[in-house]
N, CA, C and O atoms as a CHARMM CRD file, in Angstrom:
* protein
*
  188
    1    1 UNK  N    -32.50000  39.38500 -81.05200 PROA 1      0.00000
    2    1 UNK  CA   -32.40000  40.81000 -81.30000 PROA 1      0.00000
    3    1 UNK  C    -31.66900  41.52300 -80.16900 PROA 1      0.00000
    4    1 UNK  O    -30.81600  42.37600 -80.41400 PROA 1      0.00000
    5    2 UNK  N    -32.00500  41.17100 -78.93200 PROA 2      0.00000
    6    2 UNK  CA   -31.37700  41.81600 -77.77700 PROA 2      0.00000
    7    2 UNK  C    -29.87300  41.55800 -77.76100 PROA 2      0.00000
    8    2 UNK  O    -29.08900  42.45100 -77.43900 PROA 2      0.00000
    9    3 UNK  N    -29.47900  40.35000 -78.10600 PROA 3      0.00000
   10    3 UNK  CA   -28.05900  40.00000 -78.14000 PROA 3      0.00000
   11    3 UNK  C    -27.31200  40.80400 -79.19400 PROA 3      0.00000
   12    3 UNK  O    -26.17200  41.20600 -78.96600 PROA 3      0.00000
   13    4 UNK  N    -27.93100  41.04300 -80.33600 PROA 4      0.00000
   14    4 UNK  CA   -27.29800  41.82900 -81.39900 PROA 4      0.00000
   15    4 UNK  C    -27.03900  43.25700 -80.93400 PROA 4      0.00000
   16    4 UNK  O    -25.97500  43.82000 -81.19100 PROA 4      0.00000
   17    5 UNK  N    -28.01300  43.83000 -80.25600 PROA 5      0.00000
   18    5 UNK  CA   -27.84600  45.19600 -79.75100 PROA 5      0.00000
   19    5 UNK  C    -26.70900  45.24800 -78.72700 PROA 5      0.00000
   20    5 UNK  O    -25.89800  46.17400 -78.74000 PROA 5      0.00000
   21    6 UNK  N    -26.65600  44.25600 -77.84900 PROA 6      0.00000
   22    6 UNK  CA   -25.59000  44.17700 -76.86100 PROA 6      0.00000
   23    6 UNK  C    -24.22300  44.07200 -77.53700 PROA 6      0.00000
   24    6 UNK  O    -23.27200  44.73800 -77.12800 PROA 6      0.00000
   25    7 UNK  N    -24.12500  43.23600 -78.57100 PROA 7      0.00000
   26    7 UNK  CA   -22.86300  43.07600 -79.30500 PROA 7      0.00000
   27    7 UNK  C    -22.45100  44.36200 -80.01800 PROA 7      0.00000
   28    7 UNK  O    -21.27200  44.71600 -80.02800 PROA 7      0.00000
   29    8 UNK  N    -23.40600  45.05500 -80.60700 PROA 8      0.00000
   30    8 UNK  CA   -23.11000  46.31900 -81.29200 PROA 8      0.00000
   31    8 UNK  C    -22.61800  47.35500 -80.29200 PROA 8      0.00000
   32    8 UNK  O    -21.64600  48.06600 -80.54700 PROA 8      0.00000
   33    9 UNK  N    -23.29700  47.43400 -79.15500 PROA 9      0.00000
   34    9 UNK  CA   -22.89800  48.39900 -78.12300 PROA 9      0.00000
   35    9 UNK  C    -21.49000  48.10500 -77.61000 PROA 9      0.00000
   36    9 UNK  O    -20.69500  49.02700 -77.42800 PROA 9      0.00000
   37   10 UNK  N    -21.17900  46.85500 -77.38000 PROA 10     0.00000
   38   10 UNK  CA   -19.83800  46.48600 -76.93800 PROA 10     0.00000
   39   10 UNK  C    -18.79500  46.79400 -78.00600 PROA 10     0.00000
   40   10 UNK  O    -17.68200  47.21000 -77.68400 PROA 10     0.00000
   41   11 UNK  N    -19.14200  46.59400 -79.25400 PROA 11     0.00000
   42   11 UNK  CA   -18.21200  46.91000 -80.33900 PROA 11     0.00000
   43   11 UNK  C    -17.89100  48.40200 -80.34600 PROA 11     0.00000
   44   11 UNK  O    -16.73300  48.79300 -80.49000 PROA 11     0.00000
   45   12 UNK  N    -18.90800  49.22400 -80.19200 PROA 12     0.00000
   46   12 UNK  CA   -18.69600  50.67400 -80.15600 PROA 12     0.00000
   47   12 UNK  C    -17.85700  51.06500 -78.94600 PROA 12     0.00000
   48   12 UNK  O    -16.93100  51.86700 -79.06400 PROA 12     0.00000
   49   13 UNK  N    -18.17800  50.50400 -77.78400 PROA 13     0.00000
   50   13 UNK  CA   -17.44500  50.83500 -76.56300 PROA 13     0.00000
   51   13 UNK  C    -15.99500  50.37200 -76.60300 PROA 13     0.00000
   52   13 UNK  O    -15.13300  51.00600 -75.99500 PROA 13     0.00000
   53   14 UNK  N    -15.71000  49.28500 -77.30200 PROA 14     0.00000
   54   14 UNK  CA   -14.35700  48.72800 -77.34400 PROA 14     0.00000
   55   14 UNK  C    -13.50800  49.27100 -78.48900 PROA 14     0.00000
   56   14 UNK  O    -12.36100  48.85600 -78.65300 PROA 14     0.00000
   57   15 UNK  N    -14.05000  50.19000 -79.27900 PROA 15     0.00000
   58   15 UNK  CA   -13.32200  50.75600 -80.41500 PROA 15     0.00000
   59   15 UNK  C    -13.40200  52.27800 -80.41100 PROA 15     0.00000
   60   15 UNK  O    -14.05600  52.86500 -81.27300 PROA 15     0.00000
   61   16 UNK  N    -12.74500  52.91900 -79.45400 PROA 16     0.00000
   62   16 UNK  CA   -12.83800  54.37900 -79.34700 PROA 16     0.00000
   63   16 UNK  C    -12.26200  55.12000 -80.55100 PROA 16     0.00000
   64   16 UNK  O    -12.70800  56.22500 -80.85800 PROA 16     0.00000
   65   17 UNK  N    -11.28700  54.53800 -81.23300 PROA 17     0.00000
   66   17 UNK  CA   -10.71700  55.20000 -82.40700 PROA 17     0.00000
   67   17 UNK  C    -11.67800  55.21200 -83.58300 PROA 17     0.00000
   68   17 UNK  O    -11.61000  56.10300 -84.43000 PROA 17     0.00000
   69   18 UNK  N    -12.56400  54.24400 -83.64400 PROA 18     0.00000
   70   18 UNK  CA   -13.53700  54.16500 -84.72000 PROA 18     0.00000
   71   18 UNK  C    -14.77100  55.01800 -84.45100 PROA 18     0.00000
   72   18 UNK  O    -15.44400  55.44600 -85.38900 PROA 18     0.00000
   73   19 UNK  N    -15.07400  55.27000 -83.17600 PROA 19     0.00000
   74   19 UNK  CA   -16.28300  55.98800 -82.79200 PROA 19     0.00000
   75   19 UNK  C    -15.97500  57.09600 -81.78200 PROA 19     0.00000
   76   19 UNK  O    -16.51300  57.08000 -80.67500 PROA 19     0.00000
   77   20 UNK  N    -15.12500  58.05000 -82.14000 PROA 20     0.00000
   78   20 UNK  CA   -14.73600  59.09000 -81.17800 PROA 20     0.00000
   79   20 UNK  C    -15.90800  59.97700 -80.75700 PROA 20     0.00000
   80   20 UNK  O    -15.93500  60.46700 -79.62700 PROA 20     0.00000
   81   21 UNK  N    -16.87400  60.18900 -81.65100 PROA 21     0.00000
   82   21 UNK  CA   -18.00000  61.04600 -81.29500 PROA 21     0.00000
   83   21 UNK  C    -18.83800  60.43100 -80.17200 PROA 21     0.00000
   84   21 UNK  O    -19.37100  61.15000 -79.32700 PROA 21     0.00000
   85   22 UNK  N    -18.95000  59.11200 -80.16400 PROA 22     0.00000
   86   22 UNK  CA   -19.69900  58.46000 -79.09300 PROA 22     0.00000
   87   22 UNK  C    -18.91900  58.50600 -77.78200 PROA 22     0.00000
   88   22 UNK  O    -19.49500  58.75500 -76.72400 PROA 22     0.00000
   89   23 UNK  N    -17.62000  58.27000 -77.85000 PROA 23     0.00000
   90   23 UNK  CA   -16.79200  58.23400 -76.63900 PROA 23     0.00000
   91   23 UNK  C    -16.65600  59.60200 -75.98300 PROA 23     0.00000
   92   23 UNK  O    -16.29800  59.68800 -74.80800 PROA 23     0.00000
   93   24 UNK  N    -16.93300  60.66100 -76.71600 PROA 24     0.00000
   94   24 UNK  CA   -16.88900  62.00800 -76.15200 PROA 24     0.00000
   95   24 UNK  C    -18.26800  62.51400 -75.76500 PROA 24     0.00000
   96   24 UNK  O    -18.41800  63.67700 -75.38900 PROA 24     0.00000
   97   25 UNK  N    -19.27600  61.65800 -75.85300 PROA 25     0.00000
   98   25 UNK  CA   -20.65400  62.07300 -75.58100 PROA 25     0.00000
   99   25 UNK  C    -21.01900  61.90200 -74.10600 PROA 25     0.00000
  100   25 UNK  O    -20.33500  61.21100 -73.35100 PROA 25     0.00000
  101   26 UNK  N    -22.11900  62.55400 -73.72200 PROA 26     0.00000
  102   26 UNK  CA   -22.63700  62.41200 -72.35900 PROA 26     0.00000
  103   26 UNK  C    -23.14100  60.98800 -72.11600 PROA 26     0.00000
  104   26 UNK  O    -23.07800  60.49100 -70.99200 PROA 26     0.00000
  105   27 UNK  N    -23.63500  60.34000 -73.15800 PROA 27     0.00000
  106   27 UNK  CA   -24.11300  58.96200 -73.02700 PROA 27     0.00000
  107   27 UNK  C    -22.97700  58.02800 -72.65300 PROA 27     0.00000
  108   27 UNK  O    -23.15700  57.14000 -71.82000 PROA 27     0.00000
  109   28 UNK  N    -21.82100  58.21200 -73.25100 PROA 28     0.00000
  110   28 UNK  CA   -20.66900  57.36300 -72.94400 PROA 28     0.00000
  111   28 UNK  C    -20.26700  57.49500 -71.48000 PROA 28     0.00000
  112   28 UNK  O    -19.82600  56.52400 -70.86400 PROA 28     0.00000
  113   29 UNK  N    -20.42000  58.68800 -70.92300 PROA 29     0.00000
  114   29 UNK  CA   -20.07000  58.90900 -69.51300 PROA 29     0.00000
  115   29 UNK  C    -20.95000  58.08800 -68.57600 PROA 29     0.00000
  116   29 UNK  O    -20.52700  57.74300 -67.47300 PROA 29     0.00000
  117   30 UNK  N    -22.15500  57.77700 -69.00100 PROA 30     0.00000
  118   30 UNK  CA   -23.04000  56.95500 -68.17900 PROA 30     0.00000
  119   30 UNK  C    -22.51700  55.53100 -68.01300 PROA 30     0.00000
  120   30 UNK  O    -22.85700  54.85400 -67.04300 PROA 30     0.00000
  121   31 UNK  N    -21.70000  55.07900 -68.94600 PROA 31     0.00000
  122   31 UNK  CA   -21.12900  53.73800 -68.88600 PROA 31     0.00000
  123   31 UNK  C    -19.84300  53.69400 -68.06600 PROA 31     0.00000
  124   31 UNK  O    -19.30000  52.61500 -67.82700 PROA 31     0.00000
  125   32 UNK  N    -19.35400  54.84400 -67.63700 PROA 32     0.00000
  126   32 UNK  CA   -18.12900  54.92400 -66.83500 PROA 32     0.00000
  127   32 UNK  C    -18.34700  55.85200 -65.64600 PROA 32     0.00000
  128   32 UNK  O    -17.75500  56.93000 -65.58800 PROA 32     0.00000
  129   33 UNK  N    -19.17900  55.45400 -64.70800 PROA 33     0.00000
  130   33 UNK  CA   -19.41800  56.33400 -63.56100 PROA 33     0.00000
  131   33 UNK  C    -18.17500  56.44700 -62.69200 PROA 33     0.00000
  132   33 UNK  O    -17.32300  55.55900 -62.71300 PROA 33     0.00000
  133   34 UNK  N    -18.06200  57.52600 -61.93000 PROA 34     0.00000
  134   34 UNK  CA   -16.90200  57.66400 -61.03500 PROA 34     0.00000
  135   34 UNK  C    -16.91400  56.55700 -59.97900 PROA 34     0.00000
  136   34 UNK  O    -17.97500  56.12000 -59.53300 PROA 34     0.00000
  137   35 UNK  N    -15.74300  56.12200 -59.59600 PROA 35     0.00000
  138   35 UNK  CA   -15.60500  55.05100 -58.61400 PROA 35     0.00000
  139   35 UNK  C    -15.32600  55.66600 -57.25000 PROA 35     0.00000
  140   35 UNK  O    -14.41000  56.47500 -57.10100 PROA 35     0.00000
  141   36 UNK  N    -16.11500  55.27900 -56.25900 PROA 36     0.00000
  142   36 UNK  CA   -15.91700  55.77600 -54.90100 PROA 36     0.00000
  143   36 UNK  C    -14.79800  54.97400 -54.23800 PROA 36     0.00000
  144   36 UNK  O    -14.78300  53.74400 -54.28500 PROA 36     0.00000
  145   37 UNK  N    -13.87100  55.69300 -53.62400 PROA 37     0.00000
  146   37 UNK  CA   -12.78700  55.05800 -52.88000 PROA 37     0.00000
  147   37 UNK  C    -12.99800  55.36800 -51.40900 PROA 37     0.00000
  148   37 UNK  O    -13.05600  56.53400 -51.02000 PROA 37     0.00000
  149   38 UNK  N    -13.11100  54.34300 -50.60100 PROA 38     0.00000
  150   38 UNK  CA   -13.37000  54.48900 -49.18100 PROA 38     0.00000
  151   38 UNK  C    -12.06600  54.81800 -48.44800 PROA 38     0.00000
  152   38 UNK  O    -11.14500  54.00200 -48.41300 PROA 38     0.00000
  153   39 UNK  N    -11.99400  56.02200 -47.86000 PROA 39     0.00000
  154   39 UNK  CA   -10.80500  56.45100 -47.11800 PROA 39     0.00000
  155   39 UNK  C    -11.21000  56.78500 -45.69100 PROA 39     0.00000
  156   39 UNK  O    -12.33600  57.21800 -45.44700 PROA 39     0.00000
  157   40 UNK  N    -10.30400  56.58800 -44.75500 PROA 40     0.00000
  158   40 UNK  CA   -10.61400  56.82600 -43.34700 PROA 40     0.00000
  159   40 UNK  C    -11.00900  58.27100 -43.07500 PROA 40     0.00000
  160   40 UNK  O    -11.79700  58.52800 -42.16400 PROA 40     0.00000
  161   41 UNK  N    -10.48200  59.21500 -43.84100 PROA 41     0.00000
  162   41 UNK  CA   -10.80600  60.62000 -43.60100 PROA 41     0.00000
  163   41 UNK  C    -12.16700  61.03200 -44.17600 PROA 41     0.00000
  164   41 UNK  O    -12.60900  62.15600 -43.94000 PROA 41     0.00000
  165   42 UNK  N    -12.83600  60.15500 -44.92100 PROA 42     0.00000
  166   42 UNK  CA   -14.17600  60.45000 -45.43000 PROA 42     0.00000
  167   42 UNK  C    -15.19200  60.42500 -44.28400 PROA 42     0.00000
  168   42 UNK  O    -15.08100  59.60600 -43.37100 PROA 42     0.00000
  169   43 UNK  N    -16.16700  61.30800 -44.33200 PROA 43     0.00000
  170   43 UNK  CA   -17.17800  61.38400 -43.27800 PROA 43     0.00000
  171   43 UNK  C    -18.04300  60.13200 -43.22600 PROA 43     0.00000
  172   43 UNK  O    -18.51200  59.75700 -42.15100 PROA 43     0.00000
  173   44 UNK  N    -18.26300  59.48700 -44.34500 PROA 44     0.00000
  174   44 UNK  CA   -19.09500  58.29100 -44.39200 PROA 44     0.00000
  175   44 UNK  C    -18.26400  57.02100 -44.39100 PROA 44     0.00000
  176   44 UNK  O    -18.70600  55.99900 -44.91500 PROA 44     0.00000
  177   45 UNK  N    -17.07200  57.06200 -43.81400 PROA 45     0.00000
  178   45 UNK  CA   -16.16000  55.90900 -43.82900 PROA 45     0.00000
  179   45 UNK  C    -16.76100  54.71000 -43.11800 PROA 45     0.00000
  180   45 UNK  O    -17.37800  54.83900 -42.06100 PROA 45     0.00000
  181   46 UNK  N    -16.57400  53.56600 -43.70100 PROA 46     0.00000
  182   46 UNK  CA   -16.93900  52.30100 -43.05500 PROA 46     0.00000
  183   46 UNK  C    -15.82100  51.30200 -43.30200 PROA 46     0.00000
  184   46 UNK  O    -15.06000  51.44400 -44.25900 PROA 46     0.00000
  185   47 UNK  N    -15.72000  50.32400 -42.47300 PROA 47     0.00000
  186   47 UNK  CA   -14.64900  49.33500 -42.59800 PROA 47     0.00000
  187   47 UNK  C    -15.17200  47.95200 -42.72200 PROA 47     0.00000
  188   47 UNK  O    -14.39300  47.00500 -42.83400 PROA 47     0.00000
């Protein structure tokens, strides 16, 4: 059962033209969080 849900979710995520309402939802944004880029001018920079 868990595998079926995973497959369905991946199908929805990989077909934005078929499921535009999901791809424009707040839930979809949770699957694409912003990516932090480490730059020297950032206050929390580490190397």
